[in-house]
Residue, then its C-alpha position, 0 to 999 in steps of 0.5 A: m328481198q333486197n333492202v336499200s337505205i336512203k338518207f334524206a330530209g323527209i316526211l310521214l304517213f299517218i300517226t295516231s299518237l303524240t308519244v315521243h320516245g328514244t332519240l326523238q326530241r322531247i316536246p311539251n304535253s298537249p294543252s289542257i282543253n276544257a271541252t267534252g271531246y276534242i282533236l287536233l290533226d294535220v290535214h295532209s298527213g292525218y297525224v293526230i297531235a292531240k285528242n280527248n274522247p275523239n271517238e265518243r258520240m256527241e251532239p254536233a249541233s250546227l256542225t251538221k251544216m258542214m255535211s249539208s253544205y258538202v252535199v249541196a257542193d256535190a250537187i252543184r259540181n254534178g250539175d244537179i243544181s246551179t248557184s243561179d237557181k231560184v228556190k221558192i221558200s216553203k212554209k216549213a223552211w220559213r218556220m224553222p226555229g233557231s238561227r235564221m237567214f230571215i227568208e220569207v215564205g213564197k219568195e224566190v231566193l238564189v241558191e248562192k244566197l242560200l249557201l251564204g245564209m247556211i254557211v255564214q249566218s248558220g241559217n236553219d231556214a236557208t239549209v232546209a230550203l236548199a235541202e228541199h230544192i235538191a231532194g224534194s224534202e228534208d228527209a230525202f236529203v238527210n238520206t243522202m247525208n248519211q250515204t255520204a257519211k258512209k262514203l267518207g268513212l264517218a263510222d260514228t256519224h248519223f244525221v236525223n235532220v239537216t240543221g243539227l237540232p237536237h235528236e237522240d239519233h243525231y250524233s257524230t264524234p270529234r274525229d268524224m267532224a275533223m274528217l268531214g272538214i278535211a273532205l270539204i277542204r279537199d273535195h270542194p276547195n272553192h266552196y270551202k272559201n265561203y267559210s272564210i266570209k265574215e259577214f253576210t247581209y240579206n233582207s237588210i239584216k247583216q249577220f256576222n260569222r260566228n267563228r270569231l277566230l276569223w278575226k283573231d287569227e289571220s291564218v284561220d280560214g274556216i270553218k263552222t260553229g255549233h250550239t244547242n243547250s244540250a250540245g254546248y258550244c262547238l267549233v271546227a276550225s282550220a288554219k294554214r301557215g305556210s304549207m302546213r294546214l291543221i284542223s281542230v275540233v272542240l265539242g261541248t265547251k261552256s261558252k262562245a269565248t271558251r270554244i274560241a280560246e280552246s281552239q286557239k290553244l290547240l292550233t298554236f300548240g300544233f304549229r309551234f311544236f310540229e312541222t309537216h313535209k311532203l316526201y313523195s308524190a303519187n306515181d313518181e318513180l322512187t326507184q327501179s328494179v331489174i325485171w326478168k323475161g320482160n320486154t324491158d329490163n327495168l321496172s319503175l316502182g313508186i307509191t299510189e298516194d302522196l306521202y306526207i309526214t308530220i314530226p316534231r320541229g327540228q327533226y327533219e334531218k334525222l329521217d331515213a328511208n328504207m326500201s325493201i324490194k322483191s329479189t327476183i321479179i319476173a315478167p309480166a308485171s301489172k301496173g299497181e302490183t306490189f313488189g316491195s315497200v318503203s319505210i320512213m324511220l325517225g331514229t329508232q321509230s318507224v313513222a310510215e310505211r307504204d307499198l312500192v308498186a309497179l307504175s306501168d305494165v311490163n309484158t313478157g318479152s320475146f322468145w329470145e329475151n326469155l331464153i337469154d334471161s333464163i340462162k342469166l337467171w340460172w347462172k345468177n342462182f348457180 
């Protein structure tokens, strides 16, 4: 392998701890958070800044509606339904207990209004109405929710209903709720904008978004609250300052005020003491390597996904990139085939590593190209 060291002011991949050692700048301990479980991470890098019981199964309450809305957004994007569809309200939807949009049985309501009733007003009635419209029944819709959870890698999440009403087999974790929030932001950015709406009026009844951080912190643009007596008060919040976006999850707090205060603590800590940068873009050429016996002399190498890094503030200039590339590459080479790696170092700590792959196919060269390169390789090795 050939090694190349590159000095740059750069970025990270995915770290799962806050510990800072050696040459890294000391930062304060994460704040004490009054919640059964919580997590704070960067949306782009996946860096976990703070956590407690992140993988413990807990009741998600109305955070469940994040998945319900994700499935609805999928259905709209796929053309299965339209926001202009009229939904006839069933008796089951009308009778749903808990938070409500106050739709009326037998009446027709536009999908776009039901979406706002579900997201802004956290209406159990609106959520069931949407589920029935898309899948025919709540149970069928729940099956899709669980399939989607598996697709998104939410290993410790299982849904029994679309609203978050308590059930012993209805659970998630702080980490899974954070990953679901990231999926909403990434996969359905226009749909996600609904989570920043502060109020919605239907049937002459004005209701306000329960995420009070939307009023308290202008950088917060979502996403969802939840509450039952058994789950406590929960909140998934996301905020964007500059190019850095964080997502926080608090589960099992004691009051509405506590879930807001604890979420604000986490977000403030993350933005104040950390920074996120984009180092490389997917499919951009990071380097070239000689390729022998091919129809071209050089092989372009890069990475398959954008590479972001989250680091303590003020450490950007201390980053180094080291590339390790296979010493002798002989054609053919297939696009996506691995020929080395790139490692990002902050002082003595490795903070990221990605495979370096071929960015395009290189075919075997002509007879004469093969002959000439064979001679060159023999001489090189000799």
